[in-house]
N, C-alpha and C positions, 0 to 999 in steps of 0.2 A: 420543843418536841420534835423528834425525828420522824422520818417517813414522809410519804406523800399524801396529798389530799385525795379523798374519794370524790371524783367529779361526775356530775350528771349534766348532760347537754339537753337543752330543750330545742326542738327544731320543728318548723312547720313541714307539711308533706313535701314541698318542693326542695327542701334542704335535707331530707331524711338520709338519702344515700350518701351525700357529702359528709354529713355529721358522723355517720356510722364508720367511715373509713379511719377514724381516729382510735377506734377500738374502745370507746367509752360507752357506757349505757346511755340511751337516748330516751328522753320523754317526748313522745310524739304529739305535737300540738295540733291535732286534727279533730278535736272534739269540742262540743259546746252544749250547754244546757239550754234546751229550747222549750217552747210552750208545752204544758202537760203536767209535769216536766218530762221531756223525753231526751234521749241522747242523740244529738245530731253529729254526723261525722263527715269530714271531707275525705276525698279519695286518697288513700295511702297506696303506695306501690304494692302490688299483690304479694311479692315474696317476703316483704318485711314482717318479721316476727320478733317478739321479745322486747324488752325495755319497759317503759312506763307509759301509761295513758296520761296525757295532759289535757285538762278540761277548763274552758273559760265560761263566763256567764254573760257575755255581752248581749244586751237587749233582753235579758230574762225578766219576766214580769213578776216573779216571786210567788206564783200561785201553784197549787197542786199538792200531791202527796209524795213523800220521799221514797216509800217502799218500792214501787214499780221502777222508778228511775235507778235506784241502787242495783236492782236485779239486772237492768239493761247494762249497767257498767260491768257487772261481774261476767255477764255473757260475752261482752265484747273483749274483756280481758282474757277469757278462756279461748276465744276464737283467734286472738292475735298473739297469745302467749305473753301478755303483759304481766308483770309481777309487782305492780304498784300503781298508785294514782296520784297525780299532782294537780291540785285544784288552783288554778290561776284566777282567783276571784278578785275583781276590783270593786271599789266603791264601799259604801257602808254595809255592814253585815245584814243580810236578810234572814228573817226567822226560818224560812223554808230551807235556805242553804245551810243554816246551822243544823237543822234536823238531818239533812242529807249527810253532812260531814260526820255527825255523831253515829248515824247508822252505818255509813261506809267504814268508819274507823273500826267498828265492832266486826263487820264482815271481813275486812282485810286482815285484821289482827288474827282471826282464826286461821288464816292461810299463811301467816307470817310475812305479809306484804306491807310495805310502808305506805302511809298516807301523808302527803305534803300539803300544808295549808299556808295561806298568807298570814302575815302577822296579825292583821285585823281579826282573824278567826282563831288565833292561837289559844286564847283563853276559853274558848267554847269546847275544846277537845281535851281529852285526858292524856293521850299519848302520841298524837300526831306530830310529825316533824314540822317545825315552824320556820318559815322562810324569812330571814332577816336581811333586808336590803343593805348592800354596801354603799349605796349612794347617799352622800351627805353634802350639805353646803355649809355646815357649821358644826361645832361640837367635836366629838372624838369618836372614831370608829371603834377603838378599843373599849371605851366606856360603854358605847351602845351595845356591843357584844356581851360585855360583862353584865350589863343590866338584863339582857335577854336570858343569859345563863342563870341569873338569880331568879328570874321569873318562871322559866320553863324547865330548867334542869339541863345537865350536860348532854344527855342523849337525844334531846329534842331539837336543839338549835342547829339550823343549816344556814350557811352563808349564801345569800342570793346575790351573786356578783352582777352588778349593773355597770356597764361601761359608761363613764361620765365624760361629757364634752359640753360645757355650758359657758356662756358669756354673761357675766353679771355687771350691771351698772353699779358704781360705788357712790354713796353707800347703798346697801341692799337690805333694808330692814325686814323684807318678807322672805329673803333667802331664795327668791325665784329668779332663775336665769333664763337666757334664751338658748335652747338646744342648738348645737352645732353639728352639721353633718361631717363625715370624715373629710370630704372634699373642702368644706369651708374651714375646718380647723387646719388642714394641711396648707391651704392657701394663706391663712393668717400667719402661720409659723414661717412660711417662706417669705412673705412680704415684709413682716415686721421684725423677723430675726430676734425675738425677745430673749432676755435672760430668763431661763426656766428654773424654777425651784421645786422642791418636794415638801409637801406638808405631811409631817408624821401624824398629825391629828386626823386629817381627812384621808390619809394614805393615798394621795393623788398628786399629780404635778399641777403647777399653776404658773401663770405669769400675769403681769399687769401691763396696760398700755393706756395712752391718752388719745381720745378721739376729738377732733376739732369741734364736731357738732354737739357732743353730749358728755364730754369730760372723761373721767377715769373709769376704767373697766378692769375686771378681774376674770381671768379665764381659767377654769378648772378642767383637767382632762386626765384620762387614763391612757396608758399604753401597756404593753405586755409586762414590763417591769413593775409597774404599780399594781397590776392585778396579781402578779406573783407575790408581792408584798402583802396584799390583802389576804391571800390564801395562807401565807406564813403566819400572819398575825392571828388568824382564826385557829390554825393548828396549835400555836403556842398557848392558846386559851383552852385547848381541848376540843375544838370544833373541827372535826375531820372532814365532814361532807360539805360540798359546795355545789351550787347549781349555776350554770352559765348558759345564756341564750346564744345558741350557735350563730344566728344572723348578726349579733352584736360583735362577736369575737372571731369570726371566720378568718379574718386576715392576720390575727394575732395568735391563733390557737397553737400552732406548732411551737412558737416561741414560749408561750405560757407553759406548755407541757414539758419543756426541757427541765424545769425545776419544780413543777407543781406537785 
Protein backbone atom coordinates (compact mmCIF):
# COMPACT_ATOMS: atom_id res chain seq x y z
CA UNK A 1 0.00 0.00 0.00
CA UNK A 2 1.38 3.38 -1.00
CA UNK A 3 1.36 6.63 0.94
CA UNK A 4 2.37 7.50 4.47
CA UNK A 5 1.01 6.60 7.87
CA UNK A 6 -1.22 8.99 9.78
CA UNK A 7 0.78 9.51 12.96
CA UNK A 8 -0.39 10.78 16.34
CA UNK A 9 2.16 11.64 19.02
CA UNK A 10 1.36 11.33 22.72
CA UNK A 11 3.28 13.78 24.88
CA UNK A 12 3.22 14.90 28.53
CA UNK A 13 3.00 18.66 29.19
CA UNK A 14 6.76 19.10 29.45
CA UNK A 15 7.23 17.69 25.95
CA UNK A 16 4.23 19.33 24.27
CA UNK A 17 6.10 22.15 22.55
CA UNK A 18 8.89 19.86 21.37
CA UNK A 19 6.41 17.34 19.98
CA UNK A 20 4.40 20.01 18.17
CA UNK A 21 7.40 21.17 16.16
CA UNK A 22 7.15 18.03 14.00
CA UNK A 23 3.82 19.20 12.60
CA UNK A 24 1.93 16.08 13.71
CA UNK A 25 -1.23 16.03 15.82
CA UNK A 26 -0.44 15.60 19.50
CA UNK A 27 -2.40 13.78 22.19
CA UNK A 28 -1.71 15.79 25.33
CA UNK A 29 -1.12 13.38 28.23
CA UNK A 30 -2.05 15.91 30.90
CA UNK A 31 -5.29 14.35 32.18
CA UNK A 32 -6.34 11.71 34.66
CA UNK A 33 -9.58 10.26 35.99
CA UNK A 34 -9.67 10.99 39.69
CA UNK A 35 -12.13 10.37 42.51
CA UNK A 36 -15.73 11.28 41.84
CA UNK A 37 -14.95 10.63 39.06
CA UNK A 38 -13.60 14.03 38.03
CA UNK A 39 -11.18 15.12 35.35
CA UNK A 40 -7.84 16.11 36.86
CA UNK A 41 -5.37 18.03 34.73
CA UNK A 42 -1.71 18.92 34.82
CA UNK A 43 -0.62 22.37 33.72
CA UNK A 44 -0.43 22.71 29.92
CA UNK A 45 1.31 25.70 28.33
CA UNK A 46 -1.40 28.36 27.92
CA UNK A 47 -1.07 28.92 24.14
CA UNK A 48 -1.40 25.22 23.26
CA UNK A 49 -4.67 24.42 21.51
CA UNK A 50 -5.86 21.62 19.29
CA UNK A 51 -4.94 17.98 19.08
CA UNK A 52 -6.34 15.24 21.28
CA UNK A 53 -6.93 14.82 25.02
CA UNK A 54 -5.07 11.84 26.52
CA UNK A 55 -6.46 10.49 29.80
CA UNK A 56 -5.09 7.83 32.14
CA UNK A 57 -6.69 6.16 35.14
CA UNK A 58 -3.76 5.66 37.52
CA UNK A 59 -5.04 5.20 41.07
CA UNK A 60 -8.71 5.47 40.11
CA UNK A 61 -11.00 3.64 42.56
CA UNK A 62 -13.68 2.75 40.01
CA UNK A 63 -16.58 4.45 41.81
CA UNK A 64 -19.06 7.11 40.71
CA UNK A 65 -21.32 7.98 37.78
CA UNK A 66 -20.14 8.43 34.18
CA UNK A 67 -22.34 11.34 33.08
CA UNK A 68 -20.78 14.31 34.93
CA UNK A 69 -17.27 13.13 34.11
CA UNK A 70 -18.06 12.87 30.39
CA UNK A 71 -19.41 16.41 30.44
CA UNK A 72 -16.18 17.61 32.09
CA UNK A 73 -14.25 15.98 29.25
CA UNK A 74 -16.38 17.75 26.63
CA UNK A 75 -15.98 21.13 28.35
CA UNK A 76 -12.20 20.73 28.47
CA UNK A 77 -12.11 19.69 24.82
CA UNK A 78 -14.08 22.80 23.90
CA UNK A 79 -11.81 25.04 25.99
CA UNK A 80 -8.61 23.60 24.49
CA UNK A 81 -9.84 22.95 20.97
CA UNK A 82 -9.28 19.19 21.28
CA UNK A 83 -10.95 17.08 18.61
CA UNK A 84 -10.66 13.60 20.09
CA UNK A 85 -9.94 11.62 23.26
CA UNK A 86 -7.34 8.91 23.82
CA UNK A 87 -7.95 6.78 26.91
CA UNK A 88 -4.70 5.26 28.17
CA UNK A 89 -6.32 2.89 30.66
CA UNK A 90 -4.10 0.16 32.13
CA UNK A 91 -5.09 -2.89 34.12
CA UNK A 92 -8.22 -5.00 33.99
CA UNK A 93 -11.37 -3.34 32.64
CA UNK A 94 -13.41 -1.59 35.34
CA UNK A 95 -17.21 -1.46 34.95
CA UNK A 96 -17.37 2.32 35.46
CA UNK A 97 -14.64 2.93 32.88
CA UNK A 98 -16.58 0.77 30.43
CA UNK A 99 -19.64 2.95 31.04
CA UNK A 100 -17.57 6.10 30.57
CA UNK A 101 -16.14 4.87 27.29
CA UNK A 102 -19.57 3.94 25.94
CA UNK A 103 -21.00 7.31 26.85
CA UNK A 104 -17.97 9.19 25.55
CA UNK A 105 -18.08 7.24 22.31
CA UNK A 106 -21.65 8.38 21.66
CA UNK A 107 -20.92 12.00 22.58
CA UNK A 108 -17.76 12.20 20.48
CA UNK A 109 -19.35 10.44 17.54
CA UNK A 110 -21.96 13.20 17.33
CA UNK A 111 -19.11 15.69 16.88
CA UNK A 112 -17.19 13.54 14.42
CA UNK A 113 -14.31 13.13 16.89
CA UNK A 114 -12.40 9.86 17.41
CA UNK A 115 -12.16 7.93 20.65
CA UNK A 116 -9.05 5.77 21.13
CA UNK A 117 -9.19 2.88 23.60
CA UNK A 118 -6.71 0.22 24.76
CA UNK A 119 -7.14 -3.29 23.44
CA UNK A 120 -8.50 -4.52 26.78
CA UNK A 121 -11.54 -2.22 26.30
CA UNK A 122 -11.94 -2.68 22.55
CA UNK A 123 -14.75 -5.22 22.71
CA UNK A 124 -16.81 -2.95 25.00
CA UNK A 125 -17.22 -0.24 22.36
CA UNK A 126 -18.92 -0.32 18.98
CA UNK A 127 -16.79 2.04 16.93
CA UNK A 128 -13.88 3.33 19.01
CA UNK A 129 -10.39 3.03 17.55
CA UNK A 130 -8.54 0.18 19.24
CA UNK A 131 -4.85 0.56 20.10
CA UNK A 132 -2.88 -2.60 19.27
CA UNK A 133 0.62 -2.61 20.73
CA UNK A 134 3.56 -3.38 18.46
CA UNK A 135 5.57 -4.83 21.35
CA UNK A 136 5.98 -8.62 21.19
CA UNK A 137 8.44 -11.09 22.69
CA UNK A 138 7.14 -13.99 20.61
CA UNK A 139 4.74 -14.80 17.80
CA UNK A 140 4.19 -12.61 14.77
CA UNK A 141 3.30 -8.92 14.58
CA UNK A 142 1.70 -9.46 11.19
CA UNK A 143 -0.56 -12.18 12.57
CA UNK A 144 -1.38 -10.11 15.65
CA UNK A 145 -2.54 -7.24 13.45
CA UNK A 146 -4.49 -9.59 11.18
CA UNK A 147 -6.26 -11.04 14.21
CA UNK A 148 -7.14 -7.52 15.42
CA UNK A 149 -8.50 -6.62 11.98
CA UNK A 150 -10.65 -9.74 11.98
CA UNK A 151 -12.01 -8.87 15.42
CA UNK A 152 -12.54 -5.10 15.12
CA UNK A 153 -12.62 -4.33 11.40
CA UNK A 154 -10.39 -2.26 9.14
CA UNK A 155 -11.34 1.24 10.29
CA UNK A 156 -10.95 0.58 14.01
CA UNK A 157 -7.42 -0.79 14.37
CA UNK A 158 -4.60 1.62 15.24
CA UNK A 159 -0.99 0.53 15.66
CA UNK A 160 0.37 1.65 19.03
CA UNK A 161 4.13 1.73 18.46
CA UNK A 162 6.09 0.81 21.58
CA UNK A 163 9.84 1.11 21.33
CA UNK A 164 11.30 -2.17 22.54
CA UNK A 165 14.62 -2.64 24.35
CA UNK A 166 14.67 -5.76 26.53
CA UNK A 167 17.18 -8.33 27.69
CA UNK A 168 15.83 -11.90 28.06
CA UNK A 169 17.46 -14.84 29.83
CA UNK A 170 17.34 -17.99 27.69
CA UNK A 171 15.23 -19.96 27.84
CA UNK A 172 12.47 -17.44 28.62
CA UNK A 173 9.23 -19.42 29.13
CA UNK A 174 7.26 -16.42 30.43
CA UNK A 175 8.45 -14.04 27.70
CA UNK A 176 9.40 -11.42 30.28
CA UNK A 177 12.63 -9.51 29.78
CA UNK A 178 14.50 -6.81 31.65
CA UNK A 179 13.87 -3.36 30.13
CA UNK A 180 17.00 -1.57 28.95
CA UNK A 181 17.47 2.18 29.00
CA UNK A 182 18.85 3.83 25.87
CA UNK A 183 22.16 4.28 27.66
CA UNK A 184 22.30 0.65 28.79
CA UNK A 185 21.54 -0.66 25.30
CA UNK A 186 24.08 1.68 23.72
CA UNK A 187 26.75 0.60 26.19
CA UNK A 188 25.96 -3.07 25.61
CA UNK A 189 26.25 -2.65 21.83
CA UNK A 190 29.54 -0.82 22.19
CA UNK A 191 31.08 -3.22 24.68
CA UNK A 192 29.97 -6.48 23.08
CA UNK A 193 29.93 -5.43 19.38
CA UNK A 194 27.47 -8.29 18.67
CA UNK A 195 26.24 -9.54 15.32
CA UNK A 196 22.81 -7.94 14.95
CA UNK A 197 19.94 -9.67 13.16
CA UNK A 198 16.40 -8.66 12.21
CA UNK A 199 13.33 -10.70 13.09
CA UNK A 200 10.65 -10.47 10.40
CA UNK A 201 8.18 -12.06 12.83
CA UNK A 202 8.74 -9.57 15.66
CA UNK A 203 9.71 -6.73 13.31
CA UNK A 204 12.61 -5.80 15.57
CA UNK A 205 16.40 -6.19 15.80
CA UNK A 206 18.03 -8.75 18.09
CA UNK A 207 21.33 -10.23 19.17
CA UNK A 208 22.47 -12.89 21.60
CA UNK A 209 25.34 -13.05 24.05
CA UNK A 210 26.72 -15.26 26.82
CA UNK A 211 27.19 -13.95 30.36
CA UNK A 212 29.58 -15.71 32.72
CA UNK A 213 27.23 -15.57 35.68
CA UNK A 214 23.90 -16.58 34.10
CA UNK A 215 24.44 -17.94 30.61
CA UNK A 216 22.65 -17.13 27.37
CA UNK A 217 20.80 -13.88 26.72
CA UNK A 218 18.60 -12.60 23.91
CA UNK A 219 18.31 -8.82 23.43
CA UNK A 220 15.43 -7.40 21.39
CA UNK A 221 15.42 -3.73 20.39
CA UNK A 222 13.99 -1.14 18.04
CA UNK A 223 15.60 1.66 16.10
CA UNK A 224 14.20 4.07 13.52
CA UNK A 225 14.49 1.44 10.79
CA UNK A 226 12.52 -1.23 12.64
CA UNK A 227 9.82 1.26 13.61
CA UNK A 228 9.50 2.31 9.97
CA UNK A 229 9.10 -1.37 9.07
CA UNK A 230 6.35 -1.74 11.67
CA UNK A 231 4.52 1.22 10.15
CA UNK A 232 4.94 -0.22 6.64
CA UNK A 233 3.68 -3.63 7.77
CA UNK A 234 0.58 -2.00 9.24
CA UNK A 235 -0.01 0.08 6.08
CA UNK A 236 0.27 -3.00 3.90
CA UNK A 237 -2.52 -4.53 5.97
CA UNK A 238 -4.66 -1.41 5.55
CA UNK A 239 -3.89 0.08 8.98
CA UNK A 240 -2.99 3.67 8.23
CA UNK A 241 -3.05 5.27 11.68
CA UNK A 242 -0.37 4.79 14.32
CA UNK A 243 0.31 6.31 17.74
CA UNK A 244 3.83 6.93 19.02
CA UNK A 245 4.84 8.11 22.49
CA UNK A 246 7.05 11.14 21.91
CA UNK A 247 9.29 10.53 24.99
CA UNK A 248 10.08 7.04 23.64
CA UNK A 249 11.04 8.17 20.12
CA UNK A 250 12.19 11.78 20.44
CA UNK A 251 15.72 10.85 19.37
CA UNK A 252 14.47 8.81 16.39
CA UNK A 253 11.53 10.82 15.16
CA UNK A 254 13.22 12.78 12.39
CA UNK A 255 14.59 9.54 10.97
CA UNK A 256 11.25 7.75 11.31
CA UNK A 257 9.41 10.53 9.51
CA UNK A 258 11.66 10.40 6.45
CA UNK A 259 9.77 7.38 5.17
CA UNK A 260 6.81 7.03 7.54
